[in-house]
Structure formats: C-alpha cells, structure tokens
N, C-alpha and C positions, 0 to 999 in steps of 0.2 A: 504494500500500500504506500502511496506517495502522498505526503502532506506538506503543505507550504506553511512555514511559520511555527512548526512544532518540532518535537523530537522523534527520533526513530522508535523510542520506547513507547511513546503515545500511539504511534501507528500500529505497533505490535499489540498493544493493549486493546485497540479497537478491533483488530483482526480476531483476537481471542473473544472479546465481548460479543461480537456478531456471529461467532461460531462458523467462520468461513471454512474450516476444515471439514465440516459436515458435508460439504458439497462433494467431497471425494469418497464419502462413506457409502454412497448408493442409497437406494430406497429400503425401507424397513422390510426385512425378510429376504432381501437379495444378498448374494455374495458380493462383497466390495469389489469394484472394478480396479481400484488402485490400492495396492497393499504396501507400497514403499514408504519412505520417510516423507513427511509433509513439513515444509519449511515456511515460516512466517518471515517475510522480508519487509522491514520498515525503512523507508527512505525519506529524508527531510531535506528541505531546501530553504536557505535564508536569503530572501531577496536583497537585503541590505548589504550583506557581506559576500554574497554569491557562493557561500559555502554549502556543501552537500555533506550529509552524514548517512550512514547505513548501518543497520544491525540485522543480523540473521539469527533466528532462533528455531530450534527443532520443536515442532508441536507433537509429533508422533513418530 
C-alpha cells in the first residue's frame, strides 16, 4: 500500500486492519489457491523532502 504523508508502519497497519490477506485465502470451504508467504509492503512518500520509505512484513 502506498500512502503520501504517513509512515510505512501506518500503511502496514491499514493492510492488517482491512484484512487484505483474506483475498488470497479463497472462499469458505474451498482449498486456498495460494499457499505461499503473503507479504505486506508499506511505502510512504514525503512531498516536502521527496523522501521515500519502505517496510516489508510477512503476514503468513
């Protein structure tokens, strides 16, 4: 997730809060289509300093 004016940690928190990883789980009762690791990637950009920051976290 890419957010302007915040931190990568806030982006990852939002990914966790909205349960985006469930999109890879498949429907209830189905065998999951993806069984590998799921990564959350938070990217931020500061318009004033033009700096970018990134954080990657394993969700599963």
